[in-house]
C-alpha positions in Angstrom: 53.1 -0.9 -33.3 53.5 2.4 -31.4 51.7 3.2 -28.2 49.7 5.9 -29.9 48.4 3.5 -32.6 47.5 1.0 -29.8 45.5 3.7 -28.0 43.6 4.7 -31.1 42.8 1.1 -32.0 41.6 0.4 -28.4 39.4 3.5 -28.4 38.0 2.6 -31.8 37.1 -0.9 -30.6 35.5 0.5 -27.4 33.4 3.0 -29.4 32.4 0.3 -31.8 31.2 -2.0 -29.0 29.4 0.9 -27.2 27.6 1.7 -30.5 26.7 -2.0 -31.0 25.4 -2.3 -27.4 23.4 0.9 -27.7 21.9 -0.2 -31.0 20.8 -3.6 -29.5 19.4 -1.9 -26.4 17.4 0.5 -28.6 16.1 -2.2 -30.8 15.1 -4.2 -27.7 13.1 -1.2 -26.3 10.9 -1.3 -29.3 10.1 -5.1 -29.2 6.7 -6.4 -28.2 8.1 -8.0 -25.1 9.6 -4.7 -24.0 6.4 -2.8 -24.7 4.4 -5.4 -22.8 6.6 -5.0 -19.8 6.4 -1.2 -20.1 2.6 -1.4 -20.1 2.6 -3.6 -17.0 5.0 -1.1 -15.3 2.8 1.9 -16.2 -0.3 0.1 -15.0 1.3 -0.9 -11.7 2.9 2.5 -11.0 -0.3 4.4 -12.0 -2.4 2.3 -9.6 0.2 2.4 -6.8 0.4 6.2 -6.9 -3.3 6.8 -7.6 -2.7 8.2 -11.1 -6.0 7.0 -12.3 -6.2 9.0 -15.4 -2.8 7.5 -16.6 -4.1 4.0 -15.8 -7.3 4.6 -17.8 -5.1 5.5 -20.9 -4.1 1.9 -21.0 -7.7 0.7 -20.8 -9.4 0.2 -24.2 -12.1 -2.1 -25.3 -10.8 -4.7 -27.7 -12.3 -4.2 -31.2 -13.8 -7.7 -31.3 -14.9 -7.8 -27.6 -18.4 -7.5 -26.2 -17.1 -6.4 -22.7 -17.7 -2.8 -21.7 -15.3 -0.8 -19.5 -16.6 1.6 -16.9 -16.6 5.1 -18.3 -14.3 7.5 -16.7 -16.3 10.2 -14.9 -15.7 12.8 -12.3 -17.7 10.8 -9.8 -15.7 7.6 -10.5 -12.3 9.5 -10.2 -13.4 11.1 -6.9 -14.4 7.6 -5.6 -11.0 6.1 -6.8 -9.1 8.9 -5.0 -10.5 7.5 -1.8 -8.7 4.2 -2.4 -5.1 4.1 -1.3 -2.9 1.4 -2.7 -0.3 0.2 -0.2 1.5 -2.2 -2.5 1.0 -4.0 -5.8 3.2 -6.8 -7.1 3.2 -9.0 -10.1 2.5 -12.6 -9.2 2.9 -13.9 -12.7 3.0 -12.6 -16.2 2.9 -14.1 -19.7 2.4 -12.9 -23.2 2.2 -14.4 -26.7 3.7 -12.4 -29.5 2.0 -14.7 -32.0 -1.6 -14.1 -30.8 -0.9 -10.5 -29.5 -2.3 -11.3 -26.1 -1.0 -11.4 -22.5 -2.1 -11.8 -18.9 -0.7 -10.4 -15.7 -1.8 -11.5 -12.2 -1.4 -8.8 -9.5 -1.5 -9.0 -5.8 -2.8 -5.6 -4.5 -3.0 -4.4 -0.9 -5.3 -1.4 -0.6 -7.2 0.6 2.0 -10.1 3.0 1.9 -9.4 6.6 2.8 -11.2 6.4 6.1 -9.7 3.1 7.3 -6.3 1.8 8.4 -7.1 -1.8 7.5 -5.2 -3.1 4.5 -7.3 -5.4 2.3 -5.5 -7.9 0.0 -6.9 -8.9 -3.3 -5.7 -10.6 -6.5 -6.5 -9.1 -9.8 -5.9 -10.6 -13.3 -5.4 -8.2 -16.2 -5.8 -9.4 -19.8 -3.8 -7.5 -22.4 -4.0 -7.2 -26.2 -1.6 -5.7 -28.6 -2.6 -2.9 -31.1 -0.1 -2.9 -33.9 -1.1 0.6 -35.2 -0.3 2.2 -31.9 2.5 -0.3 -31.1 1.3 -0.6 -27.5 -0.4 -3.1 -25.2 -3.9 -2.2 -23.9 -6.1 -3.9 -21.4 -9.8 -4.4 -21.6 -10.0 -5.6 -18.0 -12.0 -3.4 -15.7 -10.5 -2.4 -12.3 -11.1 -4.9 -9.5 -14.8 -5.1 -8.5 -13.8 -3.9 -5.1 -13.0 -0.5 -6.6 -16.5 -0.1 -8.1 -18.7 2.8 -7.2 -20.9 1.8 -4.2 -24.5 1.1 -5.1 -26.8 3.8 -3.8 -29.3 2.6 -1.3 -32.9 3.7 -1.3 -34.0 4.5 2.2 -37.8 4.2 2.8 -39.0 6.7 5.3 -41.9 5.8 7.5 -44.9 8.0 7.2 -44.7 8.8 10.9 
C-alpha cells in the first residue's frame, strides 16, 4: 500500500472515531444522570454567586406534593442579596432514574452582609424529574437560615 493510501486510511479512521466519541458525548449530555448533575451544578453556582433568580427557576412544587415554596418577591430577593455565600460543596448526591427522584446534601458557608463571621450549615435538597421539560427540579425551600426575619412588634409605653 502506498504512503498516500495509508494517510487517507489513517485520517478516515481518526475522523470515524472522533465522530463516534462526539456522538456518545452528545447522547450522554441528554441522559437523566447528566441532567441531574447539571441541575445540581446550576443550583450550586447560582447560590454561590447570589444569582437567586436563576436558583428559583429550578424550584418548582411537585405536582403531587402538599409543600409550599416561598414566593419570590422583591422583599425576599433584597433580603437574599444580603446573604453572601463563601463556599458550597456537595457532601453526597444520589438519584434514581426509576423513581425520577434524587437528593443532594450540601455544606454551605455563608455570612450576612454586615458580618465577617462565616456560618456553616448543611442543607439537603430533594429533586424530582419532569419528563415533559426533561429537567430536574427541586421542591425544597432554601435553608431556614435564609428566611425573611420575622418582624417584631415593639410596644411603646404610654409615658
